[in-house]
N, C-alpha and C positions, 0 to 999 in steps of 0.2 A: 866107415863111410865109403861108398862106391866111387869109382873114378869119375863118374859124371855128377856126383852130388857135391854141391857147393854150400858151405855155411855162410850165410849173409849176416854180417854183424854191423849194426848201427851204433855209434857212440855219440855222446854229447861232447861239446868242446872241452870240458874238463876231464875227458877220458872215461867218464862213467858209461856203463853199458845201457843202451837205450832199448833197441829191439834186436832179436836174433831169430833166424828161421832158416830151414833148409830149402834149397831149390835145386833143380836139375839143370846142368849145363846143356844148352841146346845147340850152341854153336857160336860163331863169330863172323862178323862182316865188317865193312868199312866204318860202321857206326859204333861198334864195340862188341862186347860179349853179351849174349842173350841167355837168360836163365828162365826157367819155368817153375811154377808152383801150381799143383793140382788143387782143385776144391778139396777142402778138408785139411790142407797143410796147416800145421800149428805154428803160430807166431807167438813168441814170448817176449814180454817187456820187463826189463830190470835184471838184476843179478840172479843167477841160479839160486834157488832156495828162498829168495826174497822177491819173487816176481810180483809186479803190481798189476799185470794183465796177461792173460793167456787167451788167445782167440784162434779159432779155426776159420780160415778164409772160406767164403761161400761160393767162390767162382774161380775158374782157371785164370791164371795171369802170367804174363811174361814181363821180365824186368830187363831193361837195357842198361848195362853198365858201360858208359861210353869211355873211349880212350881219352884220358886227361881232360875231363870237363868238370865243371862245378855243379853237376846235377846227375840224377838218375831218372829214368822214366819207366813207370809200371803201367802196363796196358791190361785192362780187365775185360774178361768175356761177359757178354750179355747173360743175365739181365742186370748186372751190376749197375748201380746208379752212375758211377764215374766210368768213363771210357779211358781216361788217362789220369794218372796221379804222379806228378813229378816232384821229387824231393830236391831242394837246393842243398848241396852237400859238398864237402871237399872232394877232390879227385880220389877215386878208388885206389886202395892199396891191396894188392894180391899177395898174401903172406904165405901161401903155399898153394898148390893146385886146388886145394879144397876150401879156401876161405878168402872172402873179400870183405874189406872194412871201409866204411865211409863215416865221416863226422856229419851228423845231421845239423844243419844250420837253421832249422825251424821253418823257413819259408817253404810253402808247397804251392805248386801251380797245377790246377785241376781242370779237366774238361768234362762237362756233364753230357752223358750219352744222349739224353732226350732232345736237347736243342743245340748241342755242340758249343754252348757258351763256355767261356774260360774265366776263371777267377783265381786270385792269389789268396791263399789261406795262411793263417797264423802270423800275420804281420805284428800283432800284439806280442806274441811269444818271441818273435825275432827281436823286437825292441827291448823286451825284458831281459832276454838272454844276452843280448849285445852288451848290456851293462853288467849283469850278474857274472858272466864268464869273461868279460873284458875282451870281446872280439877286437883284434887289431883293425886299423882302418882299411888295410888292403883286403882283409877277409870280408868286411862289411861291403866294400866296393864290389868285390867279385860276386858275393851273394846277391846283391841288388841287381847287378848286371845280368846274372844268370836268370833271376826271376823275370826280369823285363824281356830277355831274349826268349825264354820259354813261353811267356804269354803270347808273344807274336808268333812263335813257331807253332804252337797249338792252335791258335786262332786261324792262322793262314795255311795250316796243313803242310808245313815244311817237311821234307823227307827227314826222318822216318815217321813223323807224326801224322802224316796224311793217311796213307794206306800201307806203307812198307811194313809197319809192325804186324800187320795182319798175316804176312808171309811167315811169321814166327808163331803168332797166337793161334791162328786157325788150325794148322797141322797139330800143334800141341794139344788143343782142345779135342780134336778128333781122336788122338791117341788116348787121352784120358777117358773119353766117353766109351771107347772100345774096351776099357778096363786093362789096357796094357801099361798103364802108369798109375800108380797109387800115391796118395799123399805120403810124404816122408815122415 
């Protein structure tokens, strides 16, 4: 793994492996660490050798891993249907320069590119897993607060959700289109 490659690991609350995929470390600013995945990057779901899904992303994307927040934000290049896909998750843990891990708390807040409308996804999964995994009350409270905040932030275009993310996504897409960065 190169110095700029980061393994992104998503777990469920019981510790089980959810998704994992490589990304390229693009840099860091006051909002957090920015990672990029070129179109064609492979995302794997489940434990190695027992994967339940393998998919290659169809568009370039950048992921913001904020400093100590209960969410991440992935911004996708056109023509992706979604402009932004935010996962409500525990704050990120960097276990080595090359790996970041979050616990997916099921709630997702998304913004549709066509009309910039915002919606919360997987509320039913959150309700189910809240019981199945026994989410503590403080985790439920933080997850619900993060989803509410993200809904407002995406709808109202708070920084970095308005246009700031484009300062990471646009140059990254230019590099990948030029063939200078390939899927990991």
